[in-house]
C-alpha positions as CSV (number, residue, x, y, z in Angstrom):
1,M,-81.0,7.2,-179.1
2,K,-77.1,7.4,-180.2
3,P,-75.5,4.0,-181.9
4,K,-72.8,2.5,-179.7
5,M,-69.6,2.9,-179.9
6,M,-67.3,-0.5,-180.3
7,K,-64.8,-0.4,-177.7
8,Q,-62.6,-3.2,-179.5
9,P,-62.2,-3.1,-183.1
10,P,-63.3,-6.0,-184.6
11,Q,-61.5,-9.2,-185.0
12,I,-60.5,-10.2,-189.2
13,N,-60.8,-13.4,-190.4
14,A,-58.5,-14.1,-193.3
15,D,-58.5,-16.8,-195.6
16,A,-55.3,-18.8,-195.9
17,A,-54.9,-17.2,-199.5
18,D,-54.9,-14.0,-197.7
19,I,-52.6,-14.3,-194.9
20,D,-49.4,-14.1,-197.1
21,G,-50.3,-10.4,-198.1
22,V,-49.5,-8.8,-201.5
23,Y,-46.2,-7.0,-202.3
24,S,-46.4,-3.6,-204.1
25,N,-43.2,-1.2,-204.6
26,V,-45.8,1.6,-206.3
27,F,-49.0,3.1,-205.1
28,F,-51.4,5.7,-206.6
29,V,-54.2,7.6,-204.5
30,A,-57.5,9.3,-206.4
31,A,-60.0,11.4,-204.3
32,S,-63.7,12.3,-204.7
33,R,-66.3,13.9,-202.6
34,A,-67.2,10.9,-201.4
35,E,-64.0,8.3,-201.4
36,F,-60.2,8.0,-201.5
37,I,-59.3,4.9,-204.0
38,L,-55.6,3.9,-203.2
39,D,-54.6,1.2,-206.2
40,F,-51.8,-1.1,-205.1
41,A,-49.1,-2.1,-208.0
42,R,-46.0,-3.8,-208.6
43,I,-43.5,-2.8,-211.5
44,V,-40.5,-5.0,-212.6
45,P,-37.5,-4.4,-214.5
46,G,-38.3,-5.6,-218.1
47,V,-41.9,-4.8,-218.2
48,K,-43.6,-1.7,-219.4
49,N,-46.7,-1.6,-217.0
50,A,-47.1,-2.0,-213.4
51,K,-49.8,-4.4,-212.4
52,L,-52.5,-3.7,-209.7
53,K,-52.4,-5.7,-207.1
54,S,-54.6,-4.5,-204.7
55,R,-57.7,-1.4,-204.6
56,V,-58.8,-0.3,-201.6
57,I,-61.8,2.1,-201.5
58,V,-62.2,4.4,-197.8
59,S,-64.5,6.9,-197.0
60,P,-62.4,10.2,-196.1
61,H,-63.1,10.0,-192.4
62,R,-61.2,6.8,-192.4
63,M,-58.4,7.7,-194.9
64,K,-57.8,10.4,-192.7
65,A,-57.9,7.8,-189.5
66,L,-55.2,5.8,-191.6
67,V,-52.7,8.5,-192.0
68,K,-53.0,9.4,-188.4
69,T,-52.3,5.8,-187.9
70,L,-49.6,5.6,-190.2
71,E,-47.6,8.9,-189.2
72,S,-47.7,6.9,-185.3
73,Q,-46.1,3.9,-187.4
74,I,-43.7,5.6,-189.2
75,E,-42.4,7.4,-185.9
76,S,-42.3,4.4,-184.1
77,Y,-40.3,2.7,-187.0
78,E,-38.1,5.8,-187.2
79,G,-37.4,6.0,-183.0
80,K,-36.3,2.1,-183.9
81,F,-34.3,1.8,-187.0
82,G,-33.3,5.6,-187.8
83,K,-35.2,8.5,-189.9
84,L,-36.2,7.3,-193.5
85,D,-35.1,9.7,-196.5
86,I,-37.4,9.3,-199.1
87,D,-35.7,11.7,-201.7
88,G,-36.0,10.3,-204.9
89,Q,-38.7,7.5,-203.9
90,N,-41.3,9.2,-206.2
91,A,-38.9,8.2,-209.4
92,F,-40.5,5.1,-211.4
93,G,-38.1,2.6,-213.0
94,F,-35.3,0.6,-211.6
95,Q,-31.7,1.4,-212.0
96,N,-28.7,-1.2,-212.6
97,P,-25.9,0.4,-210.3
98,A,-23.7,-1.8,-212.1
99,A,-24.0,-0.2,-215.5
100,E,-23.6,3.7,-213.6
101,K,-20.4,2.6,-212.5
102,E,-17.5,3.7,-214.6
103,I,-15.7,0.9,-216.4
104,E,-12.1,1.8,-217.2
105,P,-10.5,0.1,-220.4
106,E,-8.1,-2.7,-220.0
């Protein structure tokens, strides 16, 4: 007998502490045959190491479904707000735009 498939995604119950979410500005992905590991971290100016904020472990099938969902969401986002340019987004570290400007002598 075939297992019954869910027609709707399940409702997600969240604790009040989890509702706000976690901000991450850098992520890392690792994979084995059995799973993908997504590490979400935050790096801030003046601190040498990024701080791990959340680790998500998913099966390869769920990862592929996640990628499809993200691609669809990005396409929708770009349709509303314009194309996202990701050139240079793989660089680490912070820049100080004021320090990059030439300062003319007085």
